N, C-alpha and C positions, 0 to 999 in steps of 0.2 A: 503494501498500500504506499508506503513512505518514498519507493522508487518509481511509483506511478506518479505521486504529486511531483514531486522533484523534477521530472520530465515534463510535466505539465505545465511547470510554475516557470522552466528554463526555455520552452520554447513557443513562442505566442502565436507560431503556425500550428500548434497540435487540433486536430480537428475534434470537437467538442462532442461529436456523436459516436466516434472511438473512443475517446477517454471516458466519457459516460460508460460505456459498454465494458471497457476495461476494470473501472472500479466496480460495476455490478458484476462481472466475474470473479473479482477478489473477495467482495463483499458475501458473494455467493458460500465461500468458502468456510466463513464464518458460523458458527450454531445458529439455528433459526430463531431463537431468542435472544441473540446478542446484539444489545441495542448499539454497537457499534458500526454493524451491517448499514441501517437507517441513515446512522448520522453518517457514514462515508458517502452514502450515495445523495443523502441532502447538500453535503456541501459539493458534490460533483455537479447536481444541477445548478445551485446556487452560482458556482464558479464559472459557468458557463452561461450565464444570464437568464436562468431560468426560477426566478425567486417561488411564483407560485408553484413549481412541482416541489422545491424543498421544502417548503412547510409541513407539509404533511409527513414526510419523513424526519424532519425534526422533531415534530410533537411525538411520532412514535418511539423516536430514540429515547426521548424523556420520558414517555410513558413506562418504556421497558427498563428505565432506572438508568439510564446515561448519567453520571457523576461525575464529581472529580474535574480535572481540568478540562477532558473534553466535555462534560457536563455544562461546563460555564461557558464554552467557547460555543456550544449549542444553542444557548439562552442567547448570547450574543447574535448570533447569525440569523436564529430566528427572528429577534427583533427586527433586524436590518432587513430580512424579508418583509414582513409582516407590514414596515413601511413601505419598501418598493412595491406592495399590491394595495397600500391604501387603508391598511390598519393599524397605522402609528401608537392607538390609544392601548393595544395589546401588548406592544414592544415595551411601551413606559410600565404597564403592569408587570409584565416578564423581568426587565432589568430594576427596576426600583428595588426590591429587597437585595441586590448584588453590591448596593452600595455601601451595605453594614455585612454583609457576608465576608468571607475567606477574603483577604487580601494576597494577591500574586502579580503575576507581571500582565494581566488582562486586564488589572484596574483601569486602564487609560482607555483600553479598547469599550469596555462596559459605560464609561462616561461619556467617552464620542459617541457612541451609537446612542446611547439615553438623550443626548445633547440632540440629536437628528430627529428622533422620534418626537423630542419635545418642539421643536423648531416646526415640525409638519402639522402640530397640531396649534402652531401660534404659540407657542410660551417660550419664546427665543431668549428672553433675559433668564430663566432657568435653565437653557440649554448652555447659554453663554458662561453662567456661573458655572457649570460642571465642568466646560472645556477650560476656563483659566484656572480654575482649581486643579484639572488635572495636570494642566501645563506649568504651574507655578513651580513644583521642585525640581524641574528640568533647567529653569533659568538660573544662569551665573550669577545674578545679580535680582534685586527687586523679588524675591519669592513671598517674603511677608507682605510688601504691599501689594501684590496679585494676588494673594489668598485672600486679603481683606477685601477687595477690589470685588473678588468673585462673590465672597458670602454677604457685601452689601449690597449687591444685583438683586439679591431676592428676600434680604432682611426687610421688614417694615423698617419706614421713617420713624425714629422715636419723638 
């Protein structure tokens, strides 16, 4: 699976249909109740521009118990796909709990995807606050100022 994804990402000319067929073949080698199989299939659909086909597969993977790092990726990617098909409110519901969950290298992706969902709902200030908050720790200077500005975008004025 890793080799298939590496090949796909390395060559932008990769045929989408052939790539999805390869992922399907590899996923079929997994046990029937494996949550990884629908997750990988969803990723293949999503990565080839078919968010609508990916959504039910992400849901299936999560329903089958996909958790940990892949589970978090599935939530991020499902939220993005939901936004792409006009259902950003579901993306907000799915990702909001991730803001207080386990922290890992996907934290910024959670915030960026949630910000996009919020912007699609007309809640740009909340989205901008999330993005600034995620960006602040990476800045060589102004970290505290940017973190405060991010907070002030959503805090009620005193």
